[in-house]
N, C-alpha and C positions, 0 to 999 in steps of 0.2 A: 340868383340861379345856382343850383347845385352843380358841383363839378361832375363831369361825365367820368365815371369810374369803370375801368376795364376789369371785367371778371371773366372767369372761365365760361360763363353763359354765352359769351360772344365768340368763343373760339369756333372756327370752321375747320380747324386741324390741318391747315395748309400754312406753314410758317410764314411765307412771304405775304400771304393775304392777311393773316392775323397781325403781322407787323405793320402792314398798311393801315389796318383798322385802328391799331394803337396810335399811330401817327395822326390819323384823322381825329381821334378822341382828343389828343393833345392839342391839336390846332383849334378845335372848338373850345376847349378850356382856355386857351390863350385869348381867343376872341372874347370870351365871356369876361376874362380878367381885364382886358382893355376896356370893355364896356363898363364894367363895375367901377374901375378907377376913373374913367372919363378923361384920362390924361392925354390920350393921343388918338384922335379920330382917324388919322392916317394909318395908324397901326392896324386898326380893324380892317381898313381897306386892303392893306398889304397882306394881312393874314387870310382874308377872303380869297385873294388872288392865289396865294400859295395853296389854300385848301382846294380850289378848283383844279389847279394843276395836279395836285396829289390824287384827287378823286379821278381825274381823267386817266392818269397812269395806272391807278389801281383797277379801274374798270376794264382797261385794256388787258391787263394781266389776268384778271378774273375771267374775262370773256375768252381769252386764249385757252385757259385751263378747261373751261366749260365745253368749248368746241372740241378740244382734243379728247375729251372724255364723253362725248356724245350726250351731253346733258339735254334731256327731252324738252325742257322749258326754256331753252337757250334764247329763242327769239323774243319771248316776253320779257325775259330778264334784261336783255340788251335794250329793249324799248324802255324799260324802267330806268336803266342807266342814262339813256338819252334824255329822258324827262327830268331826272335829277340834275344833270349838267345844265340843262336849259333853265331850271329853277334857280340853281346856284348863280348862273350868269345874270339872270334877271335881278337877283338880290344884290349882286355886285354893282350892276348899273344903277339900281335904285339908291344904293348907299353912296355912290359917287355923286349923285344929284342932290342928296339930302342926308348929310352925315349927322343925323339927329340921334339922341339917346333913345328915343322911342323906337326908331327903326333898328338900331343896333340890338336892343332888347328883343325885338321881334325876330331878328335874324338868329340870335342865339337859341331862342325857343324852337324855331323852325329846324335849325341844324341838329339840335338834340333829338327832336322827334324823328326827323328823317333818319338819322344814324341808327337809333334804336330799332325803328320799324324795319329798315332795310336789312340790317344784319340779322335781327332775331326772327324775321319772317322770311324774306326773300332769300337771303344767303343760306339760311339753314336748310332750305329745300335742296340746294345743290350739294350740300356737305357729303351725303352718301356716295355721290357720283365722283367726287374728287379724292376719295380715300387713298388712292395710289399716287397722288401728286406729292412730290418732295419739296 
């Protein structure tokens, strides 16, 4: 798998949210590295747990900013967050039950796809509404 590389294309121009996104990129890369090396299946499990925790904190921060700035698609975006967390938790449970290389490869692909799609599509829609957030 190719490393997830942070570029300015992913910037939402809110420092705390961009920092969260960079951290999530890094966690996905660490999960991929653990998958590639096959050295520690527990590492993937622990990294997934950290990723879920970081995603939850990030989504809460993002939702607070969206609500404070009257983002018109707030409810749909929140629903998307709920679905992402549900999917991440399902992946975590599935991996706990079957720590296979096949599943960890699928997890990495899903995470990369999710992150790119969510930031480049959904998050970019709120960007103009959060231009005043520091």
